[in-house]
C-alpha positions in Angstrom: -1.4 -6.4 -14.2 -0.1 -3.0 -13.4 -1.2 -0.9 -10.4 -0.1 2.7 -9.8 0.1 4.4 -6.4 0.2 8.1 -6.6 1.4 9.7 -3.3 1.2 12.9 -1.5 3.7 13.4 1.2 2.9 15.2 4.5 4.7 15.6 7.9 2.3 13.3 9.8 1.8 10.6 7.1 1.7 9.8 3.3 -1.7 9.6 1.5 -2.2 8.0 -1.9 -4.5 7.0 -4.6 -4.3 3.5 -5.9 -5.1 3.2 -9.6 -5.8 0.4 -12.0 -6.2 1.4 -15.7 -6.3 5.1 -14.6 -9.4 4.3 -12.2 -9.4 4.7 -8.6 -9.4 1.4 -6.6 -9.0 2.9 -3.2 -6.9 5.5 -1.3 -3.9 4.6 0.8 -2.1 5.7 3.9 1.4 5.1 5.0 4.0 6.5 7.3 5.8 9.8 6.3 9.0 9.7 4.3 12.1 9.4 6.5 14.8 8.3 4.1 13.5 4.7 3.9 14.4 4.0 7.6 12.9 0.7 8.8 9.7 0.9 10.7 9.5 4.7 10.7 9.3 5.5 6.9 7.3 4.7 4.0 9.3 2.9 1.2 10.9 4.5 -1.8 9.2 5.2 -5.0 9.6 2.6 -7.6 8.1 -0.6 -9.2 7.5 -3.7 -7.2 6.2 -7.2 -7.8 3.4 -8.3 -5.6 2.5 -11.6 -4.1 -0.2 -13.2 -2.0 0.9 -13.7 1.7 -0.6 -15.3 4.7 0.1 -15.0 8.4 -1.9 -15.9 11.5 -2.0 -12.3 12.6 -3.0 -10.6 9.2 -4.6 -13.5 7.5 -4.5 -13.0 3.7 -2.7 -9.9 2.5 -0.2 -8.7 -0.1 3.5 -8.5 -0.1 5.8 -6.1 -2.0 9.0 -7.9 -3.2 12.5 -6.7 -3.5 12.0 -3.4 -1.6 15.6 -1.8 -1.3 16.9 -2.4 2.3 13.6 -3.5 3.6 11.7 -6.8 4.1 8.2 -7.8 4.9 6.6 -4.7 3.3 2.9 -5.5 3.2 -0.3 -4.1 2.0 -2.8 -4.8 4.8 -5.6 -3.1 6.7 -5.0 -0.3 9.2 -6.6 3.2 9.8 -3.8 5.2 11.4 -0.1 5.1 10.1 1.7 6.6 12.9 -0.1 4.2 15.4 -0.3 1.1 13.4 2.1 1.0 10.5 5.7 -0.2 10.5 6.4 0.8 6.9 3.6 -1.0 5.2 0.7 0.3 3.1 -2.9 0.4 4.1 -5.7 0.6 1.6 -8.6 2.9 3.0 -12.0 3.7 1.7 -11.8 7.3 2.8 -8.9 9.6 3.8 -9.5 11.4 7.1 -6.1 13.2 7.5 -2.4 12.9 7.1 -1.8 9.2 7.2 -5.3 8.4 8.5 -8.4 6.8 6.9 -11.5 4.9 7.5 -12.9 1.5 6.4 -9.5 0.0 5.7 -10.9 -3.7 5.7 -13.5 -2.7 3.0 -10.8 -1.2 0.8 -8.5 -4.2 1.4 -11.2 -6.6 0.3 -11.8 -4.6 -2.8 -8.0 -4.6 -3.6 -7.7 -8.4 -3.0 -10.9 -9.1 -5.3 -8.9 -7.2 -8.1 -5.6 -8.6 -7.6 -5.8 -12.1 -6.2 -7.3 -13.7 -9.5 -4.3 -12.6 -11.5 -1.9 -13.9 -8.8 -3.8 -17.2 -8.6 -3.5 -17.5 -12.4 0.4 -17.0 -12.1 0.1 -13.6 -13.8 2.7 -11.0 -12.7 1.2 -8.0 -10.8 3.2 -4.9 -10.2 2.7 -1.7 -8.3 4.6 1.5 -9.4 4.8 4.1 -6.5 5.3 7.7 -7.6 4.9 11.2 -6.2 1.8 13.2 -7.2 2.5 16.0 -9.7 0.8 19.1 -8.3 
């Protein structure tokens, strides 16, 4: 399974469209780009393998593997990148501004319903992150 995240960079946050087979799954929000600095920047563009992950705090979510110079880069619910993110990606149902959105849990559940069956069947799932062409 191949997902594609098309990003638009802004000073206060990074917004994206997460696609599967060229169809919109949900929007995304992240921190702005600050040269891949830990906990203050979104991650570099590239292709990353995904896996299911569980923590007491976040419950079930998704982890991106082998992100250069970073660890524990997750896809999980939040609605404001500057206030809540530390380099992770949040699916959101609606974008409300630069790095902000609404109904993140709804979007996360939709994404998990799409991705988890493949992961549970031991199929590889990848996300390719790239800049929007304007």
